[in-house]
C-alpha positions in Angstrom: 8.1 98.0 -27.8 7.7 95.7 -30.8 10.8 93.9 -29.9 9.9 93.4 -26.3 6.5 92.1 -27.2 8.0 89.6 -29.6 10.4 88.5 -27.0 7.5 87.9 -24.5 5.7 85.8 -27.2 8.8 83.9 -28.0 9.3 83.3 -24.3 5.6 82.2 -23.9 5.9 79.7 -26.8 9.1 78.3 -25.2 7.4 78.0 -21.9 4.5 76.2 -23.4 6.8 73.8 -25.4 8.7 73.1 -22.2 5.4 72.5 -20.3 4.1 70.1 -23.0 7.4 68.3 -23.1 7.3 67.9 -19.3 3.7 66.6 -19.6 4.7 64.2 -22.2 7.7 63.0 -20.1 5.3 62.5 -17.1 2.7 60.6 -19.2 5.5 58.3 -20.7 6.8 57.7 -17.1 3.3 56.8 -15.9 2.8 54.6 -18.9 6.2 52.8 -18.1 5.3 52.5 -14.4 1.8 51.0 -15.3 3.4 48.5 -17.9 5.9 47.5 -15.3 3.3 46.9 -12.5 1.2 45.0 -15.1 4.3 42.9 -16.0 5.2 42.2 -12.3 1.6 41.3 -11.6 1.5 38.8 -14.5 4.8 37.2 -13.4 3.4 36.9 -9.9 0.2 35.3 -11.1 2.2 32.8 -13.4 4.4 31.9 -10.2 1.2 31.4 -8.0 -0.5 29.3 -10.6 2.6 27.2 -11.3 3.0 26.7 -7.4 -0.8 25.6 -7.1 -0.2 23.0 -10.0 3.0 21.7 -8.4 1.3 21.2 -5.1 -1.6 19.4 -6.7 0.7 17.0 -8.5 2.7 16.3 -5.3 -0.6 15.6 -3.6 -1.6 13.2 -6.3 1.6 11.4 -6.2 1.4 11.0 -2.4 -2.1 9.7 -2.7 -1.4 7.3 -5.2 1.7 6.1 -3.3 -0.5 5.8 0.0 -2.9 3.7 -2.0 -0.3 1.4 -3.4 -0.4 -1.6 -1.1 -3.8 -2.3 0.1 -3.9 -5.3 2.0 -1.2 -7.7 1.0 -2.6 -9.5 -1.6 -6.0 -10.7 -1.2 -8.5 -11.7 -3.6 -8.5 -14.7 -1.6 -9.6 -13.5 1.6 -11.9 -11.4 0.0 -9.5 -9.6 -2.1 -9.3 -7.0 0.4 -12.5 -8.1 1.0 -15.5 -8.4 -0.9 -18.0 -9.5 1.4 -19.2 -12.9 0.5 -18.0 -13.1 -3.1 -15.1 -15.3 -3.5 -13.9 -13.4 -6.5 -13.1 -10.6 -4.2 -11.8 -12.4 -1.4 -8.8 -11.5 0.6 -7.0 -8.3 1.1 -3.9 -7.4 -0.6 -0.9 -5.5 0.4 -1.0 -2.3 -1.5 2.6 -2.8 -2.4 3.5 -0.7 -5.5 6.8 -2.8 -5.9 8.6 0.3 -4.7 11.7 -1.7 -4.2 14.9 -1.0 -6.3 15.3 -3.4 -9.1 17.4 -6.3 -8.1 17.6 -5.2 -4.5 17.2 -7.9 -1.8 16.9 -8.0 2.0 19.6 -9.9 4.2 18.2 -12.8 6.3 17.5 -11.9 9.9 19.2 -13.9 12.7 17.4 -17.2 13.4 16.8 -16.1 17.0 15.2 -12.8 15.7 16.3 -9.4 14.9 15.4 -5.5 15.6 11.7 -5.2 14.3 11.6 -4.0 10.8 8.4 -3.3 8.6 9.8 -1.7 5.5 12.5 -3.5 3.3 14.5 -2.6 0.1 13.5 -5.8 -1.6 12.6 -9.4 -1.3 14.3 -11.6 1.2 17.5 -13.6 0.3 17.1 -17.4 0.7 17.2 -17.9 4.4 16.0 -21.5 4.7 18.3 -24.5 5.3 18.1 -27.5 3.2 16.3 -30.4 4.7 15.0 -28.3 7.7 11.4 -28.1 8.6 9.8 -24.8 9.8 7.0 -24.3 12.3 5.3 -20.9 13.1 3.9 -20.5 16.6 1.3 -17.7 16.8 0.9 -16.2 20.1 -2.4 -14.3 20.0 -4.4 -12.6 22.8 -7.1 -15.4 22.2 -4.5 -18.3 22.5 -1.7 -20.2 20.6 -2.0 -21.4 17.1 0.7 -23.6 15.6 1.3 -24.1 11.9 3.8 -26.4 10.0 5.1 -24.4 7.0 5.4 -26.1 3.5 9.0 -25.4 2.5 8.8 -28.1 -0.2 5.9 -27.1 -2.3 6.1 -23.3 -1.6 9.7 -22.6 -0.7 9.8 -19.1 -1.6 6.5 -18.1 0.2 7.7 -20.0 3.4 11.1 -18.2 3.2 9.5 -14.9 3.0 7.0 -15.6 5.8 9.9 -17.0 8.1 12.1 -14.0 7.4 9.3 -11.6 8.0 8.3 -13.2 11.2 11.9 -13.2 12.4 12.1 -9.5 11.6 9.2 -9.0 14.0 7.0 -7.9 11.1 3.8 -9.4 12.4 4.5 -8.5 16.2 1.6 -6.5 17.9 -0.7 -6.6 14.8 -4.3 -7.4 14.6 -6.2 -10.1 13.1 -8.3 -7.3 11.5 -10.7 -9.2 9.4 -13.2 -12.0 9.9 -15.6 -13.4 7.1 -17.9 -16.3 7.9 -19.0 -16.3 4.3 -15.7 -17.7 3.2 -14.6 -18.7 6.7 -11.3 -16.8 6.8 -9.4 -14.9 9.5 -7.0 -12.3 8.0 -4.1 -10.4 9.4 -0.4 -9.2 8.7 -0.8 -5.5 8.2 1.7 -3.7 10.6 1.2 -0.2 9.1 -2.6 0.1 9.2 -3.9 -3.0 10.8 -6.2 -3.2 7.7 -6.5 -4.5 4.2 -5.2 -1.2 2.8 -1.7 -1.7 4.0 1.4 -0.8 2.1 3.1 -4.0 2.7 6.7 -4.8 3.1 7.9 -2.8 0.0 7.9 -5.8 -2.6 5.8 -8.8 -3.7 6.8 -12.4 -4.2 6.3 -14.7 -7.2 3.6 -17.3 -7.5 4.5 -20.8 -7.1 3.1 -24.3 -6.1 1.7 -25.0 -9.6 0.3 -23.7 -12.8 -1.1 -20.2 -12.9 -2.9 -19.0 -16.0 -5.5 -16.6 -17.4 -8.6 -18.6 -18.2 -11.1 -18.1 -21.1 -12.9 -15.4 -19.2 -9.7 -13.4 -18.7 -9.5 -14.3 -15.0 -6.1 -15.3 -13.5 -6.6 -18.5 -11.8 -4.2 -21.0 -9.9 -3.9 -24.5 -8.7 -4.8 -24.3 -5.1 -7.9 -25.6 -3.3 -9.0 -24.7 0.2 -10.2 -26.5 3.2 -10.2 -25.8 7.0 -7.0 -25.4 8.9 -4.7 -23.8 6.2 -2.4 -20.8 6.3 -2.7 -18.9 3.1 -1.2 -15.7 1.5 -3.6 -12.9 0.7 -3.0 -11.2 -2.7 -4.0 -8.3 -5.0 -5.3 -9.3 -8.5 -2.8 -10.3 -11.1 0.4 -12.5 -11.1 3.0 -12.5 -8.4 1.0 -10.3 -6.1 1.4 -11.6 -2.6 3.5 -9.8 -0.1 3.0 -10.2 3.6 -0.9 -10.4 4.4 -2.1 -13.8 5.2 -5.4 -15.6 6.3 -6.3 -18.7 8.0 -9.1 -20.9 6.5 -11.4 -22.0 9.4 -14.4 -23.6 7.7 -15.7 -25.6 4.7 -16.8 -22.3 3.2 -13.4 -21.5 2.3 -13.8 -23.9 -0.7 -15.7 -21.1 -2.4 -12.1 -19.7 -3.1 -11.2 -22.7 -5.3 -12.6 -21.2 -8.3 -9.8 -18.6 -8.0 -7.0 -21.0 -6.7 -4.5 -18.2 -6.7 -3.9 -17.9 -3.0 -0.8 -19.6 -2.0 -1.3 -22.3 0.6 1.9 -22.5 2.3 1.1 -24.1 5.9 -1.2 -26.3 7.9 -2.6 -25.7 11.3 -1.4 -28.5 13.7 -2.5 -26.9 17.0 -5.0 -24.2 18.0 -7.7 -24.8 15.5 -10.2 -24.3 18.3 -8.8 -20.9 19.0 -9.3 -20.0 15.3 -12.9 -21.2 15.4 -13.5 -19.1 18.6 -12.0 -16.1 17.0 -14.4 -16.5 13.8 -17.2 -16.8 16.2 -16.3 -13.2 17.4 -17.2 -12.0 14.0 -19.3 -8.6 13.8 -20.5 -7.6 10.5 -19.8 -4.1 9.3 -20.5 -2.0 6.1 -16.9 -2.5 4.7 -16.2 -4.6 1.6 -14.3 -7.1 4.0 -17.3 -8.6 5.7 -16.5 -7.5 9.3 -14.1 -8.0 12.1 -13.8 -9.6 15.5 -16.1 -7.9 18.1 -12.9 -7.3 20.2 -9.5 -6.7 19.2 -7.6 -9.8 18.5 -3.8 -9.2 18.4 -0.8 -11.4 17.2 1.6 -10.7 20.1 4.4 -12.5 18.4 5.2 -15.3 15.8 8.1 -17.6 16.8 9.6 -19.8 14.1 10.9 -23.1 15.2 13.3 -24.9 13.0 14.3 -28.6 13.2 
């Protein structure tokens, strides 16, 4: 009897030990599963956060890129347009100088070429020595003819001639009028506005001395009067690209204090057309002063060479 009882007690202890061991194994397994689940959750959270941060960075870059060429240079025509203050005058291409270093663009055919509005770099020298160049603007309001100054501003004239022959300005709007400085601005094929990415490059300043004055303002040699074709620009050196403006009245002389807008042509026909377009001015709440009360479009610019 004693022996049987001891055996039963021994078997009971063994059963309890096995049960405890099984319970410990189960607890350990549960803890391992919990740790694994927590680790997986942490990894998923890290990946999710990293993804969000990466997306935010991409949006920032895209936004900055998009803001890079607002208005082909233009403190002059209200540097992308500050109302009536000459120091903010003209609209400037938002060009961020995205062109590859040293890259240039081949000259278009003189008779014109397939329309292009984005380029790898500045234009090669496309002008012929001794030739004269005239730009004929066909607009929905009439024809304006401009003699280009290839002698004083050869690089600016070359740039404009090449862009026109590439069709860069075709079917674009004269999107800005500002009687306070008597200008009409255009040259934005991407947006028909001052905040345009431009052709993808900027051109160097030329035509006289450019310097920083005692007040820290970048100033140039040009003065302005009615009947000029002028490059718009962003602030700072070498900041013109493709946007331009016409000076239409004596108020344009308010831009003389800056003098940085490259004057590269003179109106020889159609001045009355420009005056009529400026008379269409309708003020708005933008920094550009306003726009024509009806859409005025440049249908084409033809370059005549002689």
